[in-house]
TORKOL-4160 file (C-alpha; in steps of 0.2 Angstrom, whole numbers, padded with zeros to 4 digits, m for minus):
83
<pt num="1" X="m0100" Y="m0001" Z="m0147"/>
<pt num="2" X="m0083" Y="m0001" Z="m0139"/>
<pt num="3" X="m0079" Y="0012" Z="m0126"/>
<pt num="4" X="m0060" Y="0015" Z="m0124"/>
<pt num="5" X="m0055" Y="0018" Z="m0106"/>
<pt num="6" X="m0039" Y="0027" Z="m0101"/>
<pt num="7" X="m0034" Y="0017" Z="m0086"/>
<pt num="8" X="m0019" Y="0028" Z="m0082"/>
<pt num="9" X="m0029" Y="0044" Z="m0083"/>
<pt num="10" X="m0042" Y="0036" Z="m0071"/>
<pt num="11" X="m0028" Y="0031" Z="m0059"/>
<pt num="12" X="m0020" Y="0048" Z="m0059"/>
<pt num="13" X="m0037" Y="0056" Z="m0055"/>
<pt num="14" X="m0040" Y="0043" Z="m0041"/>
<pt num="15" X="m0023" Y="0046" Z="m0033"/>
<pt num="16" X="m0026" Y="0065" Z="m0034"/>
<pt num="17" X="m0043" Y="0063" Z="m0025"/>
<pt num="18" X="m0035" Y="0052" Z="m0012"/>
<pt num="19" X="m0021" Y="0064" Z="m0009"/>
<pt num="20" X="m0033" Y="0078" Z="m0006"/>
<pt num="21" X="m0043" Y="0067" Z="0006"/>
<pt num="22" X="m0027" Y="0063" Z="0016"/>
<pt num="23" X="m0022" Y="0082" Z="0016"/>
<pt num="24" X="m0040" Y="0086" Z="0023"/>
<pt num="25" X="m0038" Y="0072" Z="0036"/>
<pt num="26" X="m0022" Y="0079" Z="0042"/>
<pt num="27" X="m0028" Y="0097" Z="0042"/>
<pt num="28" X="m0041" Y="0091" Z="0055"/>
<pt num="29" X="m0027" Y="0085" Z="0067"/>
<pt num="30" X="m0028" Y="0066" Z="0062"/>
<pt num="31" X="m0013" Y="0056" Z="0058"/>
<pt num="32" X="m0008" Y="0050" Z="0041"/>
<pt num="33" X="m0016" Y="0034" Z="0036"/>
<pt num="34" X="m0004" Y="0019" Z="0037"/>
<pt num="35" X="m0004" Y="0003" Z="0027"/>
<pt num="36" X="0005" Y="m0012" Z="0034"/>
<pt num="37" X="0011" Y="m0026" Z="0023"/>
<pt num="38" X="0015" Y="m0043" Z="0029"/>
<pt num="39" X="0024" Y="m0054" Z="0015"/>
<pt num="40" X="0035" Y="m0069" Z="0013"/>
<pt num="41" X="0052" Y="m0067" Z="0005"/>
<pt num="42" X="0056" Y="m0076" Z="m0011"/>
<pt num="43" X="0042" Y="m0071" Z="m0023"/>
<pt num="44" X="0047" Y="m0059" Z="m0036"/>
<pt num="45" X="0029" Y="m0055" Z="m0040"/>
<pt num="46" X="0026" Y="m0051" Z="m0022"/>
<pt num="47" X="0041" Y="m0039" Z="m0021"/>
<pt num="48" X="0035" Y="m0030" Z="m0037"/>
<pt num="49" X="0018" Y="m0028" Z="m0030"/>
<pt num="50" X="0025" Y="m0022" Z="m0013"/>
<pt num="51" X="0036" Y="m0009" Z="m0022"/>
<pt num="52" X="0021" Y="m0003" Z="m0032"/>
<pt num="53" X="0011" Y="m0001" Z="m0016"/>
<pt num="54" X="0025" Y="0009" Z="m0008"/>
<pt num="55" X="0027" Y="0020" Z="m0023"/>
<pt num="56" X="0008" Y="0024" Z="m0023"/>
<pt num="57" X="0008" Y="0027" Z="m0004"/>
<pt num="58" X="0022" Y="0040" Z="m0006"/>
<pt num="59" X="0013" Y="0049" Z="m0020"/>
<pt num="60" X="m0003" Y="0051" Z="m0010"/>
<pt num="61" X="0005" Y="0054" Z="0007"/>
<pt num="62" X="0001" Y="0039" Z="0016"/>
<pt num="63" X="0013" Y="0029" Z="0027"/>
<pt num="64" X="0018" Y="0011" Z="0024"/>
<pt num="65" X="0026" Y="m0002" Z="0035"/>
<pt num="66" X="0032" Y="m0018" Z="0027"/>
<pt num="67" X="0036" Y="m0034" Z="0037"/>
<pt num="68" X="0045" Y="m0048" Z="0028"/>
<pt num="69" X="0047" Y="m0066" Z="0034"/>
<pt num="70" X="0057" Y="m0081" Z="0027"/>
<pt num="71" X="0046" Y="m0093" Z="0017"/>
<pt num="72" X="0048" Y="m0107" Z="0030"/>
<pt num="73" X="0039" Y="m0096" Z="0043"/>
<pt num="74" X="0022" Y="m0103" Z="0044"/>
<pt num="75" X="0014" Y="m0099" Z="0061"/>
<pt num="76" X="0009" Y="m0084" Z="0071"/>
<pt num="77" X="0012" Y="m0083" Z="0090"/>
<pt num="78" X="0001" Y="m0073" Z="0102"/>
<pt num="79" X="0010" Y="m0057" Z="0099"/>
<pt num="80" X="0005" Y="m0058" Z="0080"/>
<pt num="81" X="0023" Y="m0062" Z="0075"/>
<pt num="82" X="0028" Y="m0077" Z="0064"/>
<pt num="83" X="0039" Y="m0090" Z="0073"/>
């Protein structure tokens, strides 16, 4: 027997639950959750994925920081930044 799953409905329900949890978290005096993305420029797939993550974060009320680097950057220094 095949069960049909409505992925968009599930995603909407998950986003709503996360949004409510973030609102509860903030009402208790905590800061909004923050997501940090570190990515290398030049990949169209990475850019699309990043844009989708940013959209979801805005929808649920989380903050997002993105740090992009040139593809030739390969090594992190002691501060955590790519050289």
